[in-house]
C-alpha positions in Angstrom: 0.1 0.0 0.0 1.1 3.5 -0.7 0.1 6.8 0.8 -1.5 9.1 -1.7 -1.4 12.9 -1.3 -1.2 14.4 2.1 -4.7 13.2 3.3 -3.6 10.1 4.9 -5.5 7.9 2.6 -4.1 4.6 1.6 -4.3 3.2 -1.8 -3.2 0.0 -3.3 0.3 -0.1 -4.9 0.0 -0.4 -8.9 3.0 -1.8 -10.8 4.4 0.7 -13.5 3.0 0.4 -16.9 5.2 -2.3 -18.8 6.8 -1.6 -22.5 5.4 -3.8 -25.2 8.8 -5.7 -24.5 8.2 -6.1 -20.8 4.5 -7.2 -21.9 5.9 -9.9 -24.2 8.6 -11.0 -21.4 5.8 -11.2 -19.0 3.6 -13.4 -21.3 6.4 -15.6 -22.2 7.6 -16.1 -18.4 3.8 -17.3 -17.8 4.0 -19.8 -20.5 1.8 -17.7 -23.0 2.5 -16.6 -26.5 3.1 -13.0 -27.0 0.6 -12.4 -29.7 0.0 -8.8 -30.7 -3.6 -9.1 -29.5 -2.5 -10.4 -26.0 0.3 -7.7 -25.7 -2.4 -4.9 -26.3 -4.9 -6.4 -24.0 -2.3 -6.6 -21.2 -1.3 -3.1 -21.8 -4.9 -2.1 -21.6 -5.6 -3.8 -18.4 -2.5 -2.3 -16.8 -3.6 1.2 -18.2 -7.1 0.9 -16.8 -6.0 -0.7 -13.6 -8.2 -1.6 -10.7 -11.1 -3.7 -11.4 -11.7 -4.0 -15.1 -14.4 -5.8 -17.2 -13.9 -7.5 -20.5 -16.0 -5.0 -22.1 -13.9 -2.0 -20.9 -10.8 -3.7 -22.1 -12.5 -4.4 -25.3 -13.6 -0.8 -25.8 -9.8 0.4 -24.8 -8.3 -1.9 -27.4 -10.6 -1.6 -30.3 -8.8 1.8 -31.6 -5.5 -0.1 -31.8 -7.0 -3.3 -33.0 -10.4 -2.7 -34.7 -10.7 -6.4 -35.9 -10.4 -7.8 -32.2 -13.4 -9.7 -30.9 -14.8 -9.4 -27.4 -14.0 -13.2 -27.3 -10.5 -12.9 -27.8 -10.6 -10.2 -25.0 -12.4 -12.8 -22.7 -9.9 -15.7 -23.6 -7.0 -13.6 -22.8 -8.2 -12.3 -19.5 -9.2 -16.0 -18.6 -5.6 -16.9 -19.6 -4.1 -14.3 -17.3 -6.2 -15.5 -14.4 -5.0 -19.1 -15.1 -1.4 -17.9 -14.8 -2.0 -15.7 -11.8 -1.7 -12.2 -13.4 -5.4 -11.3 -12.7 -7.9 -12.3 -10.1 -11.5 -13.1 -11.4 -14.2 -11.4 -9.4 -17.8 -13.1 -10.0 -20.0 -10.7 -8.1 -23.5 -12.4 -9.0 -24.5 -9.1 -10.5 -23.4 -7.3 -13.6 -20.4 -8.4 -15.5 -17.3 -10.3 -14.3 -14.7 -8.1 -13.0 -11.0 -8.9 -13.3 -8.7 -7.6 -10.5 -5.1 -6.4 -11.2 -4.1 -6.8 -7.7 -3.6 -10.6 -7.0 -2.3 -10.5 -3.5 -4.7 -11.6 -0.8 -7.3 -8.9 -0.2 -11.2 -8.3 0.1 -13.6 -6.0 -1.6 -16.3 -3.5 -0.7 -19.0 -3.2 -3.4 -21.8 -0.6 -3.6 -25.2 -2.0 -3.8 -26.3 1.0 -6.0 -23.5 1.8 -8.6 -21.3 -1.4 -8.2 -18.3 0.5 -7.3 -15.6 -1.9 -6.0 -12.9 -0.8 -3.5 -10.0 -3.0 -2.2 -9.5 -3.6 1.6 -6.8 -5.1 3.3 -7.6 -8.7 4.2 -9.1 -9.7 7.6 -8.3 -12.9 9.3 -10.9 -15.3 8.9 -10.5 -18.5 10.9 -13.3 -21.3 10.5 -13.0 -23.6 13.4 -12.5 -27.2 12.3 -15.9 -28.3 13.6 -17.5 -25.9 11.2 -15.4 -27.0 8.0 -17.5 -30.0 7.7 -14.5 -31.9 6.1 -13.5 -29.1 3.8 -9.9 -28.2 3.4 -9.9 -24.4 3.4 -7.4 -23.3 0.5 -8.4 -19.5 0.6 -11.1 -17.3 1.7 -12.7 -14.3 0.0 -14.7 -11.7 1.9 -17.2 -9.3 -0.2 -18.7 -6.6 1.9 -21.8 -5.1 0.2 -23.2 -1.6 1.0 -23.3 1.9 -0.1 -20.5 3.9 -1.3 -20.1 7.6 0.2 -21.6 9.1 -3.0 -24.5 6.8 -3.2 -25.3 7.0 0.5 -25.2 10.9 0.3 -27.5 10.6 -2.9 -30.1 8.3 -1.0 -30.0 10.6 2.1 -30.7 13.6 -0.1 -33.5 11.8 -1.9 -35.2 10.7 1.5 -34.9 14.5 2.8 -36.7 15.6 -0.5 -39.4 12.9 0.1 -39.8 13.8 3.7 -40.2 17.7 2.8 -43.0 16.9 0.5 -44.9 14.7 3.0 -47.3 16.0 5.7 -45.7 16.4 9.1 -47.5 13.3 10.6 -45.9 11.0 7.8 -42.6 12.5 8.2 -42.1 11.0 11.7 -42.7 7.5 10.2 -40.0 7.8 7.4 -37.0 5.5 7.7 -33.5 6.1 6.2 -30.8 3.8 5.8 
């Protein structure tokens, strides 16, 4: 983690953007052929950073490779997951996201806008009697809530609704 700005906020470290030669080397080290399509896709993923979708990568690479297909982007992203360069996030809603941070960490996800924020891992110990014979390999924690922006919008909307109601109904209004 690195400290950004002077506000005391921590943000995950991002690797510097690799050159095409470095991208080809990365692909070769991982046992993948360094095709022009894969190199451009890796470059786009690194450029976009964070939690990319196949669609966002596709839009990014189309200007450089107009004939590339969404299928090629998906296949390349899944290949990068298989060799440990990306982490796949299947959230159950919306598109699959691919995380550029592959070290252990967890996620906060906004219920309204689907914004994803990385958080440091918390220790999650499952007592042997609750494992039901499972051998635990890894744990993933996803916390769902509302990001500050959506929370503020929701409170503002509730305030607007309350001001249009008769006083007797205002006291029964519930905000979350």
